[in-house]
VMD Tcl script that draws the C-alpha trace (Angstrom):
set ca {
  {299.32 -24.84 34.16}
  {296.26 -26.51 32.64}
  {293.46 -27.93 34.76}
  {293.93 -31.47 36.01}
  {292.44 -34.18 33.87}
  {290.30 -37.18 34.54}
  {290.13 -39.61 31.64}
  {291.34 -36.91 29.21}
  {288.69 -34.43 30.35}
  {289.46 -31.29 32.31}
  {288.93 -31.44 36.05}
  {287.88 -28.13 37.55}
  {288.60 -27.35 41.18}
  {286.18 -25.25 43.18}
  {286.21 -23.20 46.34}
  {282.67 -23.06 47.69}
  {281.88 -19.94 49.70}
  {279.06 -20.73 52.09}
  {277.77 -24.07 53.39}
  {274.21 -23.07 54.20}
  {271.09 -24.40 52.53}
  {271.95 -23.22 49.01}
  {275.67 -23.92 49.46}
  {274.79 -27.52 50.35}
  {272.75 -27.80 47.14}
  {275.67 -26.50 45.07}
  {278.06 -28.83 46.92}
  {275.90 -31.87 46.19}
  {275.59 -30.88 42.51}
  {279.35 -30.44 42.18}
  {279.91 -33.86 43.75}
  {277.73 -35.43 41.07}
  {279.86 -33.93 38.30}
  {282.89 -36.15 37.55}
  {284.77 -33.12 36.18}
  {284.35 -31.07 39.37}
  {286.30 -31.24 42.61}
  {285.50 -29.11 45.65}
  {288.83 -28.52 47.36}
  {287.76 -25.77 49.79}
  {284.67 -24.72 51.69}
  {284.90 -21.22 53.12}
  {282.32 -20.64 55.84}
  {281.75 -18.32 58.81}
  {280.44 -21.28 60.83}
  {283.18 -23.86 60.24}
  {281.21 -26.62 62.00}
  {278.46 -26.20 59.41}
  {281.04 -26.90 56.68}
  {282.46 -29.86 58.60}
  {278.94 -31.30 59.03}
  {278.33 -30.94 55.28}
  {281.58 -32.73 54.48}
  {280.83 -35.55 56.91}
  {277.33 -35.98 55.47}
  {278.88 -36.70 52.05}
  {281.98 -38.48 53.40}
  {284.26 -35.84 51.89}
  {286.10 -34.64 55.00}
  {289.44 -36.05 53.84}
  {289.24 -34.55 50.33}
  {287.98 -31.03 51.04}
  {289.54 -28.40 53.29}
  {287.59 -25.92 55.41}
  {288.51 -22.42 56.47}
  {286.86 -19.40 58.05}
  {286.10 -16.37 55.87}
  {288.87 -14.46 57.67}
  {291.40 -17.04 56.41}
  {290.63 -16.68 52.68}
  {294.36 -16.37 51.93}
  {294.64 -20.13 52.57}
  {292.40 -20.73 49.55}
  {294.14 -18.16 47.38}
  {297.61 -19.50 48.18}
  {296.79 -23.21 47.84}
  {299.04 -24.86 45.24}
  {296.22 -27.22 44.26}
  {294.12 -24.32 43.04}
  {296.56 -22.52 40.75}
  {295.37 -22.23 37.15}
  {297.31 -19.86 34.90}
  {297.08 -16.45 36.58}
  {293.91 -17.35 38.44}
  {294.06 -18.69 41.94}
  {291.11 -21.07 41.59}
  {289.19 -22.28 38.56}
  {285.92 -20.98 39.96}
  {284.77 -19.15 43.07}
  {281.18 -20.03 43.82}
  {280.04 -17.35 46.23}
  {276.74 -17.93 47.99}
}
mol new
graphics top color blue
foreach p $ca { graphics top sphere $p radius 0.5 }
foreach p [lrange $ca 0 end-1] q [lrange $ca 1 end] { graphics top cylinder $p $q radius 0.2 }
display resetview
């Protein structure tokens, strides 16, 4: 399965690991890229991730899970790309 497209350009889906200071910077930068979509935030402190999503009004588009629930990310049908489970894992 090829990546999704937006206006004939590949759309890459990301799982962001960590929603701290640097994770928030990466999240904001990904939001500014029209070819990027953050579909998961994996964070020990789930409220930190929820706060980040609410700050950017993304709570309905991005899912959150605790680090102990990483299988949710790996088994998400939205993130399948060939034999990879997500297009990119950005681990902070």
